[in-house]
DOGU-497298 format. One record per residue (C-alpha): x, y, z; residue number from 1; residue in three letters. Coordinates in nm, 3 decimals, always signed. Layout:
DOGU-497298
REC       X       Y       Z   i  aa
REC       X       Y       Z NUM ala
...
//
This chain:
DOGU-497298
REC       X       Y       Z   i  aa
REC  +0.002  +0.001  +0.000   1 met
REC  +0.133  +0.343  -0.086   2 ser
REC  +0.253  +0.570  +0.194   3 ser
REC  +0.039  +0.851  +0.054   4 ala
REC  -0.276  +0.637  +0.078   5 tyr
REC  -0.180  +0.518  +0.427   6 gln
REC  -0.143  +0.882  +0.535   7 ala
REC  -0.484  +0.995  +0.404   8 ile
REC  -0.661  +0.686  +0.529   9 glu
REC  -0.512  +0.735  +0.876  10 gln
REC  -0.607  +1.106  +0.873  11 lys
REC  -0.967  +1.021  +0.762  12 ala
REC  -1.004  +0.775  +1.049  13 glu
REC  -0.853  +1.025  +1.295  14 glu
REC  -1.085  +1.308  +1.187  15 leu
REC  -1.390  +1.085  +1.153  16 asn
REC  -1.591  +1.347  +0.959  17 ile
REC  -1.706  +1.155  +0.648  18 ile
REC  -2.076  +1.088  +0.678  19 glu
REC  -2.151  +0.998  +0.317  20 ala
REC  -1.962  +0.891  +0.002  21 tyr
REC  -1.706  +0.675  +0.189  22 his
REC  -1.619  +0.527  -0.152  23 asp
REC  -1.442  +0.851  -0.233  24 asp
REC  -1.169  +0.745  +0.009  25 leu
REC  -1.184  +0.367  +0.000  26 tyr
REC  -1.232  +0.328  -0.377  27 phe
REC  -1.151  +0.643  -0.577  28 his
REC  -0.858  +0.774  -0.371  29 asp
REC  -0.724  +0.421  -0.325  30 phe
REC  -0.733  +0.354  -0.703  31 asn
REC  -0.587  +0.692  -0.789  32 thr
REC  -0.290  +0.636  -0.554  33 leu
REC  -0.241  +0.272  -0.661  34 his
REC  -0.301  +0.312  -1.032  35 gly
REC  -0.052  +0.318  -1.320  36 glu
REC  +0.049  +0.683  -1.278  37 asn
REC  -0.021  +0.787  -0.917  38 pro
REC  +0.042  +1.155  -0.850  39 pro
REC  +0.361  +1.232  -0.658  40 asp
REC  +0.201  +1.537  -0.498  41 lys
REC  -0.160  +1.632  -0.449  42 phe
REC  -0.415  +1.835  -0.259  43 leu
REC  -0.663  +1.626  -0.063  44 trp
REC  -0.988  +1.762  +0.080  45 gln
REC  -1.203  +1.573  +0.328  46 ile
REC  -1.546  +1.673  +0.442  47 asn
REC  -1.873  +1.523  +0.563  48 asp
REC  -1.960  +1.432  +0.201  49 cys
REC  -1.642  +1.239  +0.116  50 gly
REC  -1.307  +1.338  -0.026  51 thr
REC  -1.152  +1.504  -0.329  52 his
REC  -0.799  +1.433  -0.451  53 leu
REC  -0.634  +1.679  -0.690  54 tyr
REC  -0.289  +1.610  -0.843  55 pro
REC  -0.068  +1.919  -0.809  56 val
REC  -0.046  +1.968  -1.184  57 asn
REC  -0.421  +2.026  -1.189  58 glu
REC  -0.421  +2.287  -0.909  59 val
REC  -0.448  +2.659  -0.957  60 asp
REC  -0.537  +2.939  -0.715  61 ser
REC  -0.900  +2.952  -0.823  62 ser
REC  -0.936  +2.578  -0.739  63 leu
REC  -0.765  +2.633  -0.403  64 ile
REC  -1.015  +2.912  -0.327  65 ser
REC  -1.304  +2.678  -0.408  66 leu
REC  -1.156  +2.405  -0.185  67 leu
REC  -1.134  +2.632  +0.118  68 gln
REC  -1.428  +2.623  +0.354  69 lys
REC  -1.500  +2.755  +0.702  70 lys
REC  -1.658  +2.444  +0.845  71 asp
REC  -1.587  +2.205  +1.130  72 glu
REC  -1.646  +1.907  +0.902  73 lys
REC  -1.377  +2.001  +0.656  74 tyr
REC  -1.000  +1.974  +0.620  75 ala
REC  -0.752  +2.041  +0.343  76 leu
REC  -0.411  +1.875  +0.314  77 phe
REC  -0.116  +1.866  +0.081  78 phe
REC  +0.085  +1.549  +0.016  79 trp
REC  +0.431  +1.675  -0.075  80 asn
REC  +0.569  +1.335  -0.166  81 gly
REC  +0.667  +1.250  +0.193  82 ala
REC  +0.424  +1.412  +0.440  83 asp
REC  +0.060  +1.508  +0.466  84 leu
REC  +0.057  +1.877  +0.550  85 leu
REC  -0.248  +2.049  +0.706  86 asp
REC  -0.354  +2.354  +0.500  87 leu
REC  -0.687  +2.437  +0.662  88 lys
REC  -0.575  +2.768  +0.821  89 asp
REC  -0.365  +2.890  +0.528  90 leu
REC  -0.473  +3.141  +0.263  91 thr
REC  -0.489  +3.045  -0.104  92 ala
REC  -0.169  +3.246  -0.167  93 cys
REC  +0.014  +3.058  +0.116  94 gln
REC  -0.107  +2.725  -0.022  95 ile
REC  +0.009  +2.814  -0.375  96 ser
REC  +0.349  +2.913  -0.237  97 ala
REC  +0.381  +2.585  -0.048  98 lys
REC  +0.299  +2.390  -0.367  99 ile
REC  +0.540  +2.590  -0.578 100 arg
REC  +0.811  +2.540  -0.315 101 glu
REC  +0.761  +2.163  -0.320 102 ser
REC  +0.778  +2.137  -0.697 103 thr
REC  +1.119  +2.307  -0.737 104 lys
//
């Protein structure tokens, strides 16, 4: 099992906020991270209605703004290739900078 998937699965279990669409994590995210071309780096959003995984090459600041929410049943993370970083309290500009920094 990939270390990226292990990290998001562990975080999902720790946060325990998914109320619906559990297949987002256990099927879609699993298959994305274990497929032929898994992303090295990605943004991962978890909320009460499942998860969303966005490879870094698909991320722009407008997407980041859409991903940000002010809700207790929400979290946003960045897998930088080694660690799952919590982004919930960062601005879209700070998140973009963190992504650019990791892709140098």
